[in-house]
N, C-alpha and C positions, 0 to 999 in steps of 0.2 A: 422779830416778833410779827404778829398779825396786825399790829396797830397801823392804821392808815398814816401815810406821810405826804407832805407837800414837797415837790421838787421845783427846780428852777422854772420860772414862768407861771408858777402857781398851780400846776397840774397836781391833782390828788391821786395817789396810787393806793389801792387796797390790796395787800398781798393775799395770795391764796395759800401760801406756805410760810412757815418760819424757817430760819436757817437750820434748825434742828431736824426738820422733816421734809425739806425740799428734795424732790427727786434729782438724782445726779444727771446733768445735761450731757449731750454729745458735743455741743459747742458752748463753752463758757465765755461770756463777754464781761469784761471788767471796764466799766465806763469811767470817765472823769467824775470823781465824787470825793466827798470828804467823810471822815469818820472811819474808824477801824477798831477791831477788837480781836482778842486772841481766838474767840469762837469763829469769827469770820475768816481770819487767816487760816485756821486749821481746816475749815470747810473748803476753802479754795484749794488748798493742797490736796485734800482728799478727793475733791471733784476732778481736779486736773489729772489725777492718776488714771481715771476711767474715761475722761473726755477724749474725743478725737482731736480737739484743738481747744486751747485756752488762749484767748486773745484780749488785748487791751485796746482801748480807744483813747487818744489824747493823753491826758495826764493820769489815766488809769494805769499807765506803765509804771508809775511809782508804786502803786499797791501791788501790782504783779511782781515787780522787782523785789519788793520787801518779802515776798514769800520764798525767795531764793530760786524760783523756777527759771529765772533768766540768767543765773550765774553762768559765766563762760559763754554766753550766747550773744548774738546781736539783737538790738532793739532800737526803737525810735519812740518819740513822744512829740508833744507840741513844741515847735521851734523856739518858743519863748521860755521853755523849761530845759533846754539842752544842758546848759551849764550846771544847773542845780542837780539834774539827773546824774551827770558825770561825777559831781562831787559826792553825792549821797550813795551812788551805787558803782563804785570803781570796778567791781567784778563783772559788770555788764558792758559789752562793747557798743557804745552809742553809735548809731548809724545816722549821721546828719544828711539832710536832703533826700530822705526816703519817704514815699507815701506810706509804705508799710514794710515790715520785715517779717518774713515767714521762715521760722526755724523748725518747721515740721509740726510738732505737737504744741508749739508755743508761737504766738505771733503778736505783733504790736503795730499800731498805726500812728501816724502823725496826728495833728490836731483836727478835731471837728470833722470837716468834710472828708478827710483822709480815711476816716472810719467807714464811710460809704464804700470807698474803693477796696478796703480790706474785706468788707462784707461781700462785694461782688467776686473778689478773688476766692473767697470761701465757697460761694455758689459754684464757681468754675471748678474748684477742687472736687466737689461732690458730683456735679452734673455735666461738666464739660463747658467749653467755650461757647457753643451754640446756645445752650440754655441760659448761660450768664448774659450773653448779648441780647437775647430775646427778653430777658427780664429787664435789662437796662432800657431797651427800646419801649417796653410796655410802660415803664415809669417815666419815659421821656428824659432819661438821664443822659446828658451829653458828655459827662466827664470821661476822660480816657486814662485817668490815673491807675485804674485797676489793671490796665494792660501794660503799664510800665511803672514799676515801683520806684524807679529812680527819678521820676519826673517832678520831684519836689526840690530840684536843684537850686531854686531861688534861695533856699534856706541852708544850703550846704556850707556856706562860708559865714562865719560870725561877723556881724557888723561891729564897727569900732566906735567907742564913745569919744565925743569931742566936747569942747567947752560950750559950743553953741547948741549941741544936741547930745546931752549926757545920757548914758544908758546905765541902768542899775547893775552894779558889779555882781550881784547875787544871781540875777536871772537873765540879764541882757536886754530887758524890755525898757521902753522909754521911761525915763526917770522924772520925778517931780522935784523941781529945784528948791522947793520949800523943805524937802526932806534931805538933809545932808549930814555928813560926819567927816571929821578930819582924821587921817591916819598917816603918820610919818611925813607930815607937812603937805599932804595932798588932800584936796576935798573930793569926796565921793557923794553922788546923789542916788536916791533910791526911789523905787516905784511905790513902795508901801512901808508903813511903820514896821511890819513884821520882818521885812527884808533888811531894813536898817538895823533892827535889833540883832538879827542873825549875823550880819556883817560885823557889828561891834563886838560880839562875843568871840568870833574867830575870824578876823580879817584875812589872815594868811590863807585860809582854806579857799577863799574866793579870788585871791589874787595870784595863785600859783599858775 
């Protein structure tokens, strides 16, 4: 709708268009966000057919994957969501340790700052390496991830949960020892009540 919204950090956004009359973009960016609807999903599918590229940033990959546009393709997301992404979207080939994955008309980036690198990669696709580098220099951006998509190798291998440093079995992030559940004689710890509930509903899904 055209109703103003507040996003993270308190910034207020006043839309110029609603999802029903927004012009179709050449580059469609799906950020990390919450909320979805059939109207939004259908609009993304429609826009993606005409766009040069549809790209996600961070956990926006979950929404992009839900459209089916990533089925059979490689993709990445925030490293703390690798496990959940694999569980929820088995038709997508998760690429661990990548700053971004470019599949032609569809692309995805890792978490947060990796979205900047995918953006520079898109600039390079349109205007070439020289213009992309000049843009980075003008912004005083020293990151080199846009030149090497495989440079997120620090997150390529999943960390292991230990008794002293337990990790959430749902997402792999640091767990809160106050949130725990027992399954088949073993105690598991969780990062949030939502993940604890998800695990208790279908523990085998997260332990396979």
